[in-house]
C-alpha positions as CSV (number, residue, x, y, z in Angstrom):
1,X,10.9,5.6,0.7
2,X,7.8,4.2,2.4
3,X,4.1,5.2,3.1
4,X,3.2,5.9,6.8
5,X,-0.1,4.7,8.1
6,X,-1.9,6.5,11.0
7,X,-5.2,7.0,12.6
8,X,-6.0,3.4,14.0
9,X,-7.4,2.6,17.5
10,X,-10.4,0.7,19.2
11,X,-13.6,1.8,18.6
12,X,-17.1,0.4,19.3
13,X,-19.3,-1.1,16.6
14,X,-21.0,1.7,14.6
15,X,-18.5,4.2,15.4
16,X,-16.3,6.0,13.0
17,X,-12.2,6.2,12.4
18,X,-10.1,8.1,9.8
19,X,-7.2,6.6,8.7
20,X,-4.3,8.8,7.0
21,X,-1.4,7.6,4.6
22,X,1.5,10.0,4.2
23,X,4.4,9.3,2.0
24,X,7.7,9.5,3.9
25,X,11.0,10.3,1.8
26,X,9.2,11.5,-1.2
27,X,6.2,13.5,-2.6
28,X,3.6,12.4,-4.6
29,X,1.6,14.5,-7.1
30,X,-1.8,14.5,-7.8
31,X,-1.7,11.8,-10.4
32,X,0.4,9.7,-8.0
33,X,-2.2,9.8,-5.1
34,X,-4.5,8.0,-7.1
35,X,-1.8,5.2,-7.2
36,X,-2.1,4.7,-3.5
37,X,-4.4,2.2,-2.3
38,X,-5.7,1.0,1.0
39,X,-5.4,-2.8,2.2
40,X,-6.1,-4.5,5.4
41,X,-5.2,-7.8,6.8
42,X,-6.8,-9.9,9.9
43,X,-5.0,-12.3,11.8
44,X,-5.1,-15.8,9.8
45,X,-6.8,-14.0,6.6
46,X,-5.1,-12.7,3.3
47,X,-4.2,-9.3,2.5
48,X,-7.4,-7.7,1.1
49,X,-7.7,-4.4,-1.0
50,X,-10.0,-2.1,0.5
51,X,-10.2,0.9,-1.7
52,X,-8.1,2.2,-4.5
53,X,-8.2,5.3,-7.0
54,X,-8.5,4.5,-10.8
55,X,-7.0,6.6,-13.1
56,X,-10.1,7.3,-14.5
57,X,-11.1,9.3,-11.7
58,X,-13.5,6.3,-10.2
59,X,-12.9,4.7,-6.8
60,X,-13.0,1.0,-6.0
61,X,-14.2,-0.3,-2.5
62,X,-14.5,-3.8,-1.6
63,X,-17.7,-5.1,-1.4
64,X,-17.7,-5.7,2.4
65,X,-17.2,-1.9,2.9
66,X,-19.4,-0.3,0.1
67,X,-21.2,2.4,1.5
68,X,-19.4,2.7,4.9
69,X,-15.9,3.5,3.9
70,X,-14.7,6.4,1.9
71,X,-11.5,7.2,0.2
72,X,-10.2,11.1,0.3
73,X,-7.5,12.5,-1.5
74,X,-5.9,15.8,0.0
75,X,-3.6,17.1,-2.7
76,X,-2.5,20.0,-0.7
77,X,-1.6,18.0,2.3
78,X,-0.1,14.9,0.2
79,X,-2.3,12.8,1.9
80,X,-4.8,10.2,1.2
81,X,-7.3,9.2,4.0
82,X,-9.6,6.2,4.6
83,X,-12.6,7.7,6.3
84,X,-14.3,4.4,7.8
85,X,-18.1,4.9,9.4
86,X,-20.5,2.4,10.8
87,X,-17.7,0.0,11.7
88,X,-18.8,-3.6,12.3
89,X,-17.4,-6.4,14.7
90,X,-15.8,-7.8,11.6
91,X,-13.8,-5.0,10.5
92,X,-11.0,-5.3,12.8
93,X,-7.6,-5.5,11.0
94,X,-4.3,-4.0,10.6
95,X,-4.5,-1.4,7.7
96,X,-2.0,-0.7,5.2
97,X,-1.6,1.7,2.2
98,X,0.7,0.6,-0.8
99,X,0.7,1.3,-4.6
100,X,-2.6,0.0,-6.1
101,X,-0.9,-2.7,-8.3
102,X,0.6,-5.1,-5.8
103,X,-1.3,-8.2,-5.0
104,X,-0.2,-8.8,-1.4
105,X,1.6,-5.7,0.0
106,X,0.5,-5.7,3.7
107,X,3.4,-4.9,5.7
108,X,5.8,-4.1,2.9
109,X,5.6,-0.4,2.6
110,X,4.7,0.4,5.9
111,X,3.9,-0.7,9.6
112,X,0.2,-0.2,9.4
113,X,-2.1,1.0,11.7
114,X,-4.3,-1.4,13.9
115,X,-8.4,-0.9,14.1
116,X,-10.2,-2.8,16.7
117,X,-14.0,-2.9,17.1
118,X,-15.9,-3.9,20.2
119,X,-19.3,-4.9,20.4
């Protein structure tokens, strides 16, 4: 039972990437997809929650990504995406998906997907 991240890569500042989080070994229903959150960890920094879906339908975004990142849930494909636009040089990190209630889950549920941004 794990969550698999994909879609990372190298991009120039100002560009866009779409990350995917797919459950492996289990199925998640529509309500369960709300439990999947995106986190990131850059070298030397703590694991940071980037975005999560709240049970009331609202979405949490870290201040550093508001207006640039968007969480998308595809119930038909059982995938949670993180659409990242206008990437900045300070965005590079390894991105992970994990249950929203965990405090520091980077690397515990999946291998992550790495994002690098060049100026």
